[in-house]
C-alpha positions in Angstrom: 0.0 0.0 0.0 1.4 3.4 -1.0 1.4 5.9 1.8 -0.1 9.4 1.2 3.2 11.1 1.9 5.0 8.9 -0.6 2.4 9.8 -3.3 2.9 13.5 -2.4 6.7 13.3 -2.8 6.3 11.6 -6.1 4.0 14.3 -7.3 6.5 17.0 -6.4 9.4 15.1 -7.9 7.5 14.8 -11.2 6.7 18.5 -11.1 10.4 19.4 -10.7 11.4 17.1 -13.5 9.0 19.0 -15.7 10.7 22.3 -14.8 14.2 21.0 -15.7 16.2 23.9 -17.2 14.0 26.6 -15.7 15.9 29.6 -14.4 15.0 31.3 -11.2 16.2 33.8 -8.5 15.8 33.5 -4.7 15.0 36.8 -2.9 13.5 37.9 0.4 12.1 41.0 2.2 12.7 40.9 5.9 13.0 37.1 5.8 9.8 36.6 3.8 11.4 34.6 1.0 10.4 34.0 -2.7 11.2 32.1 -5.8 11.2 34.6 -8.8 10.6 32.9 -12.2 11.4 35.2 -15.2 8.6 34.8 -17.8 8.7 38.2 -19.6 6.7 37.0 -22.6 4.2 34.9 -20.7 5.4 31.5 -22.2 5.7 29.6 -19.0 2.8 27.5 -17.7 3.2 27.1 -13.9 0.7 24.7 -12.4 0.0 24.6 -8.6 2.2 21.5 -8.4 5.1 23.3 -10.1 4.7 26.1 -7.6 4.5 23.8 -4.6 7.5 21.8 -5.7 9.7 24.9 -6.2 8.7 26.4 -2.8 9.2 23.0 -1.1 12.1 23.4 1.4 13.2 19.8 1.2 12.9 18.9 -2.5 12.8 22.4 -4.2 14.4 25.7 -3.7 12.4 26.6 -0.7 10.3 29.8 -0.3 7.1 31.3 1.3 5.8 32.0 -2.3 6.5 32.3 -5.9 6.6 35.4 -8.1 6.3 35.0 -11.9 7.9 38.0 -13.5 5.7 38.8 -16.5 4.4 41.7 -18.5 0.8 42.6 -17.8 -0.2 42.2 -21.4 0.2 38.4 -21.1 -2.4 37.9 -18.3 -6.1 38.5 -18.4 -6.0 40.4 -15.1 -3.0 42.4 -16.4 -4.8 43.4 -19.6 -7.9 44.5 -17.6 -5.6 46.7 -15.5 -3.8 48.1 -18.5 -7.1 49.4 -19.9 -7.2 51.9 -17.0 -3.5 52.1 -16.2 -1.3 51.8 -19.3 1.7 52.6 -17.2 1.5 49.2 -15.4 3.7 47.4 -17.9 4.8 44.7 -15.4 2.6 42.3 -13.3 3.5 40.5 -10.2 1.9 37.1 -10.6 2.1 35.9 -7.0 1.4 32.4 -5.7 1.4 31.0 -2.2 3.7 28.1 -1.4 0.9 25.7 -1.7 0.3 26.7 -5.3 -2.9 28.8 -4.6 -3.1 32.3 -6.2 -2.9 35.3 -4.0 -4.0 38.9 -4.6 -0.8 40.7 -3.6 2.2 40.6 -1.3 3.8 43.7 0.3 7.2 42.1 0.8 7.1 40.3 -2.5 6.4 43.4 -4.6 9.5 45.1 -3.2 11.6 42.1 -4.1 9.9 42.1 -7.5 10.8 45.7 -8.3 14.3 45.1 -7.0 14.7 42.2 -9.4 13.4 44.3 -12.4 15.9 47.1 -11.4 19.0 44.9 -10.9 18.3 43.0 -14.2 18.1 46.2 -16.1 14.4 45.8 -17.0 13.5 49.1 -15.6 15.3 52.3 -14.7 14.5 53.7 -11.3 16.4 56.5 -9.5 15.9 57.1 -5.7 12.6 58.9 -5.3 11.1 57.6 -8.5 8.1 55.3 -8.5 7.1 52.3 -10.7 3.5 51.3 -11.4 3.1 47.4 -10.9 0.0 45.3 -11.7 -1.3 42.9 -9.1 -4.5 41.0 -8.6 -5.4 43.6 -5.9 -5.0 46.4 -8.4 -2.3 48.9 -9.2 0.5 49.3 -6.8 3.1 52.0 -7.0 6.6 51.1 -5.6 9.1 54.0 -4.9 12.8 53.3 -4.7 14.4 54.7 -1.5 18.0 55.1 -0.6 17.9 51.9 1.6 14.9 50.0 0.2 11.6 50.6 -1.3 8.1 51.9 -0.3 4.9 50.5 -1.6 1.6 52.4 -1.8 -0.7 49.5 -0.7 -3.9 51.5 -1.3 -6.6 52.2 1.3 -7.2 49.7 4.1 -10.8 48.6 4.8 -12.8 46.4 7.1 -13.6 42.8 5.8 -17.0 43.5 7.4 -18.1 47.1 6.5 -20.7 47.0 9.3 -17.9 47.2 11.8 -16.9 50.6 10.6 -18.3 52.3 13.7 -17.5 49.6 16.3 -13.7 49.4 15.5 -13.3 46.6 18.1 -13.6 43.0 17.0 -15.6 40.9 14.6 -14.2 37.3 15.3 -12.5 35.0 17.7 -9.2 33.3 17.0 -7.8 30.3 18.9 -4.1 29.2 18.3 -1.9 26.6 19.7 -0.3 28.2 22.8 -3.3 30.2 23.8 -5.6 28.8 26.5 -8.7 30.6 25.2 -10.0 32.2 22.0 -9.1 35.8 21.7 -11.1 38.6 20.0 -9.8 39.7 16.7 -10.4 42.3 13.9 -10.4 41.4 10.2 -9.1 43.9 7.7 -8.4 44.1 4.0 -5.1 45.4 2.5 -6.0 43.9 -0.9 -5.8 40.4 0.8 -7.6 39.4 4.0 -6.0 39.7 7.5 -7.3 39.0 11.0 -5.4 40.7 13.8 -5.2 39.5 17.4 -3.8 41.6 20.2 -1.7 40.0 23.0 -0.6 41.7 26.1 2.8 40.0 26.8 5.9 39.3 24.6 5.9 35.9 26.4 2.4 35.1 25.0 3.7 36.0 21.5 6.7 33.7 21.8 4.6 30.9 23.3 2.5 30.5 20.1 2.9 27.4 18.0 2.2 28.6 14.5 3.1 25.3 12.9 -0.6 24.7 13.4 -3.2 26.8 11.6 -5.1 29.2 13.9 -8.9 28.8 13.8 -10.9 31.9 13.0 -14.6 32.0 13.8 -16.3 33.1 11.7 -14.0 32.1 8.8 -13.7 35.0 6.3 -15.0 34.0 2.9 -11.5 33.8 1.3 -9.7 32.6 4.4 -7.3 34.9 6.2 -3.8 35.6 7.3 -3.7 35.7 11.0 -1.4 38.3 12.7 -0.6 38.2 16.5 0.6 41.6 17.8 2.1 42.9 21.0 2.1 46.8 21.4 5.3 48.3 22.8 5.3 49.9 26.2 5.1 52.8 25.8 3.2 52.5 22.5 4.7 55.6 21.0 8.3 56.7 20.9 9.2 60.0 19.3 5.8 60.1 17.5 6.1 56.6 16.1 3.9 53.8 17.1 5.6 50.5 17.8 4.3 46.9 17.7 5.8 43.4 17.4 4.1 40.7 15.2 4.1 37.0 14.3 2.0 35.8 11.4 0.4 32.7 10.0 -0.1 33.1 6.3 -2.9 31.3 4.5 -1.5 28.6 2.2 2.0 29.0 3.7 2.2 28.7 7.4 4.3 30.9 9.7 6.6 33.3 7.9 9.4 35.6 9.1 7.5 38.6 7.8 4.4 39.7 6.0 4.2 43.1 4.5 0.4 43.4 4.1 0.2 41.8 7.6 2.3 44.5 9.1 0.0 47.1 7.5 -3.0 45.3 9.0 -1.3 45.0 12.5 -0.5 48.7 12.6 -4.0 49.6 11.4 -5.7 47.4 14.1 -3.6 48.6 16.9 -4.1 52.3 15.8 -7.9 51.7 15.8 -7.8 50.1 19.2 -5.6 52.9 20.7 -8.1 55.5 19.2 -5.4 57.9 18.0 -6.0 58.8 14.4 -3.1 61.3 14.5 -0.6 58.6 14.9 0.4 58.2 11.3 3.8 56.5 11.5 4.4 53.0 12.8 7.3 50.6 13.2 6.4 46.9 13.0 8.9 44.4 14.3 8.8 40.9 12.7 11.1 37.9 13.2 13.0 38.8 10.0 13.5 42.5 10.7 11.5 45.8 10.8 9.0 47.3 8.5 7.6 50.8 8.3 3.9 51.7 7.9 2.5 55.1 7.3 -1.1 56.3 6.9 -2.0 59.0 4.4 -5.4 60.5 5.0 -7.4 61.1 1.8 -10.0 63.9 1.0 -12.8 61.2 0.9 -12.1 60.1 4.4 -10.2 56.9 3.5 -6.5 56.4 4.3 -3.9 55.0 2.0 -1.2 52.8 3.6 2.5 53.1 2.7 4.7 50.1 3.5 8.5 50.4 3.5 11.3 48.0 3.9 14.3 46.3 2.3 14.5 43.9 -0.6 17.4 41.4 -1.2 18.3 39.0 -4.0 20.1 36.0 -2.6 21.2 33.8 -5.6 20.3 32.7 -9.1 19.9 29.0 -10.2 18.6 26.6 -12.7 16.3 23.5 -12.0 18.2 20.5 -13.0 
C-alpha cells in the first residue's frame, strides 16, 4: 500500500522534472522569501504542483511564495488593469507556497521591483516610482536610498458593518493560547485577522506550525497576525508593535508586508489615535515601516517600507 506522503513526494518530484532547465532567482524581504521565475513574454505555464515543488524546502528551492515576473499584457488580469493604467507594464503574478493564487504581497512586490531594477528591465532612481500590476489592483513602488516603499492603497474592514465599532468581529484560537481571543479582520488587498496579545511571552509561546482557527472564517480565508504593542506604545511620534503571522496557504513566515500594515491599522484603531500616522512593525525577519496618508474622501492610504534582497540565481536540473 502506497502511503499518502510517498504519493505526495512523487507528485512534487514529477513537477520538478517537468521544470528542468527553468531559471529562477531567490530573494527575500525581511526574511519573507520568494522564488522569482522570469517569464517576460508569458510563455511559462506554472501549475499549482510546479509552484508547490519549487517552494518546497526539502525537494525544491524553498520559499514562502513564488513570483512570476511577467508583462501585464500576457495575463487576463493584467490586460484588464492596462485598460485603466497603461503605465502598469509589469505584473507581479504571485502564488502562495501551496500553489494557490494570492491577490498581492507587500514584501514580495518590493523584491519584484528590486529584481526588475537589478536585471536592467526598468530604470528607477531614488525617489522615483514604478507602477506594478497585481490581482489587488495597481500598486506604486518607490525606490528609497535603503529599500523601497509601496503604496498599498486604502485599508478597509472585511465586514463594513464594523466601521463604527472598531473593536472585533471574530474569535481566534491558536496553539499556545488557552482561550479564544477577540480579533479584527481587515483588508489590504488580501484578508487579515489581527489578534492583540498583552505580553511578549504570549507571542513567543504561540505554536504557529498549526493553523489558527478563525470564527467566523472570512470568505477567502485569512492571514492571522498576533501583535504585542510596545510599552510605551509611541516613541518620538512613532507607534511600535511586534508581530508574528500565520499566512494562509503557507504557514508561519518571518515577515508579511500586508500583515504588518494590518497589524498597525488594528492597533491604531484600538488605541483610538487617528493622528498617529507613522508606525514601526517588528517581525522575526526585521523591521517594516507603515505610514497612513489621509485622503479627501475620508479613507486612508497605507504606505509600506522596507528592504529587498536578491540572494542567488539558479537553474532547475
